[in-house]
C-alpha positions as CSV (number, residue, x, y, z in Angstrom):
1,X,113.0,66.2,46.4
2,X,111.4,63.4,44.7
3,X,111.6,59.4,45.5
4,X,112.3,56.8,42.9
5,X,110.2,53.6,43.9
6,X,111.9,51.3,42.3
7,X,115.6,51.9,43.8
8,X,114.2,54.4,47.3
9,X,116.6,56.6,46.3
10,X,116.5,60.4,46.9
11,X,117.0,62.2,43.8
12,X,117.7,65.9,44.3
13,X,117.6,68.9,41.7
14,X,118.7,72.3,42.1
15,X,121.5,74.6,42.8
16,X,123.6,74.5,45.9
17,X,124.2,77.3,48.2
18,X,127.8,77.5,47.1
19,X,126.6,77.5,43.1
20,X,123.9,80.0,43.8
21,X,126.3,82.8,45.4
22,X,128.8,82.2,42.5
23,X,126.3,82.7,40.1
24,X,125.2,85.9,41.9
25,X,128.8,86.9,41.6
26,X,129.2,86.2,37.9
27,X,126.0,88.0,37.2
28,X,127.0,91.1,39.2
29,X,130.5,91.4,37.7
30,X,128.6,91.2,34.1
31,X,126.1,93.5,34.6
32,X,128.7,96.1,36.1
33,X,131.2,95.2,33.2
34,X,128.0,96.1,30.9
35,X,127.3,99.3,32.7
36,X,130.6,100.8,32.2
37,X,130.5,100.0,28.5
38,X,126.9,101.7,28.1
39,X,127.2,104.7,30.5
40,X,129.8,106.5,28.3
41,X,127.4,105.9,25.0
42,X,124.7,107.4,27.1
43,X,126.8,110.8,27.6
44,X,127.6,110.9,24.3
45,X,124.1,110.8,23.0
46,X,123.1,113.5,25.8
47,X,126.2,115.4,24.0
48,X,124.7,115.1,20.5
49,X,121.1,116.5,21.7
50,X,123.1,119.3,23.4
51,X,124.9,120.3,20.2
52,X,121.6,119.8,18.3
53,X,119.9,122.3,20.8
54,X,122.6,124.8,21.0
55,X,123.1,124.8,17.3
56,X,119.2,125.9,16.7
57,X,119.7,128.4,19.8
58,X,123.1,129.9,18.1
59,X,121.7,130.3,14.6
60,X,118.2,132.0,15.9
61,X,120.5,134.5,17.8
62,X,123.1,134.9,14.6
63,X,119.7,135.5,12.5
64,X,118.3,138.3,15.1
65,X,121.4,140.2,15.2
66,X,122.0,140.1,11.2
67,X,118.8,141.5,10.9
68,X,119.7,144.7,12.6
69,X,121.3,147.4,11.3
70,X,125.2,147.9,11.0
71,X,125.6,150.8,13.4
72,X,124.0,153.3,15.5
73,X,125.1,155.5,12.8
74,X,123.9,153.8,9.8
75,X,120.5,153.8,8.2
76,X,118.1,151.6,10.1
77,X,116.3,150.2,6.9
78,X,119.3,149.6,4.8
79,X,121.9,151.0,2.9
80,X,121.0,154.4,2.2
81,X,123.3,156.2,4.9
82,X,126.2,154.6,6.1
83,X,128.6,155.4,8.7
84,X,132.4,155.6,7.5
85,X,130.9,157.9,4.6
86,X,130.3,161.4,4.0
87,X,131.7,162.2,7.5
88,X,129.4,159.8,9.4
89,X,131.2,158.2,12.2
90,X,131.0,154.6,12.9
91,X,131.3,153.3,16.5
92,X,134.5,152.3,17.9
93,X,135.5,149.1,19.3
94,X,135.8,150.7,22.8
95,X,132.3,152.0,22.5
96,X,130.2,149.3,21.6
97,X,127.4,147.9,23.5
98,X,123.8,149.1,24.0
99,X,123.2,153.1,23.8
100,X,121.4,155.1,26.4
101,X,118.1,154.9,24.7
102,X,118.2,151.2,24.8
103,X,118.4,151.1,28.7
104,X,115.7,150.7,31.3
105,X,115.3,152.7,34.3
106,X,118.0,150.4,36.3
107,X,120.3,151.1,33.4
108,X,120.3,147.5,32.2
109,X,120.0,146.7,28.3
110,X,116.9,145.7,27.1
111,X,117.2,143.6,24.3
112,X,113.7,144.3,22.3
113,X,115.4,148.3,22.0
114,X,118.4,147.0,19.9
115,X,118.5,148.3,16.8
116,X,122.1,147.8,15.5
117,X,124.7,144.9,15.4
118,X,127.0,146.4,18.0
119,X,124.3,146.5,20.6
120,X,124.7,142.8,21.4
121,X,128.4,143.4,22.5
122,X,128.9,141.8,26.0
123,X,125.4,140.4,26.3
124,X,125.1,137.3,28.4
125,X,121.4,136.6,27.7
126,X,118.7,133.8,28.5
127,X,115.6,135.5,26.9
128,X,114.4,136.1,23.7
129,X,114.2,139.0,21.6
130,X,110.8,140.1,23.2
131,X,112.3,139.6,26.7
132,X,110.4,136.3,27.0
133,X,112.6,133.9,29.6
134,X,113.6,131.0,27.4
135,X,115.5,129.6,30.7
136,X,113.0,127.0,31.0
137,X,113.8,125.4,27.5
138,X,117.5,125.7,27.5
139,X,118.0,124.6,31.3
140,X,121.6,124.6,31.8
141,X,122.8,126.5,28.7
142,X,124.6,129.8,28.7
143,X,124.6,132.5,25.8
144,X,127.6,135.0,25.4
145,X,127.7,137.3,22.8
146,X,130.8,139.4,21.6
147,X,130.9,142.1,18.7
148,X,134.0,143.7,17.2
149,X,134.9,146.1,14.3
150,X,136.7,143.4,12.3
151,X,137.9,145.1,8.8
152,X,140.3,142.5,7.4
153,X,138.4,139.4,8.2
154,X,141.2,137.8,10.5
155,X,138.8,137.0,13.4
156,X,140.8,139.4,15.4
157,X,139.2,142.3,17.0
158,X,142.1,144.3,17.1
159,X,141.8,145.5,13.4
160,X,142.2,149.0,12.3
161,X,139.8,151.7,13.6
162,X,139.8,153.6,10.3
163,X,138.3,151.1,8.0
164,X,134.7,150.1,9.3
165,X,134.0,147.2,6.7
166,X,132.6,144.3,8.7
167,X,131.6,143.5,12.2
168,X,132.7,139.9,13.5
169,X,129.4,138.8,15.6
170,X,130.6,135.4,18.0
171,X,127.9,133.6,20.1
172,X,129.1,131.6,22.2
173,X,126.9,128.9,23.5
174,X,127.9,126.9,26.6
175,X,125.7,123.4,26.8
176,X,124.9,121.7,30.5
177,X,127.8,119.5,30.0
178,X,130.3,122.3,29.9
179,X,130.7,122.2,26.3
180,X,131.4,125.4,24.3
181,X,130.6,125.6,21.0
182,X,131.3,129.0,19.0
183,X,129.3,130.4,16.2
184,X,130.6,133.4,14.3
185,X,129.7,135.5,11.3
186,X,130.4,138.9,9.6
187,X,127.8,141.5,9.4
188,X,129.2,144.1,6.2
189,X,128.1,147.9,6.3
190,X,125.8,148.0,3.8
């Protein structure tokens, strides 16, 4: 408070209690509106980061699988002996997966021993090809791999079993927000 010496009046400056409360209520409402507008944007920016990490992970897994032999009965170094030719039998859709020599003592598949594409069928993993655990780098992510014979390239694994031209490799990455990203490629018999 201040006194005016000429009129001896009390001149008060400031807000009343009611004005202060109204101001606080208006600020609270405006902050809640701003927060509800910004929060979805924050989630969307996280989704983009998860999609980028999933893309990198999916591509690295596909690269690893593509560098393996087409089939257990094919030449591991590339193309001289191919299953499906000269009475060499290819693995059917019912028998895809890791073989006995690619398992450990507890009968679990050992990824660094995989030598052909179909060894990855029905693999759920979170380690790199050297069996180093990557779960701390990809917290909340899940990886599922499926491989099947698909001679007619239609994306359906119920194709003809007598023509082993290609295998469909599908890698599904589930992000921490529950979004599935599917990567697919073909590995031809060469």
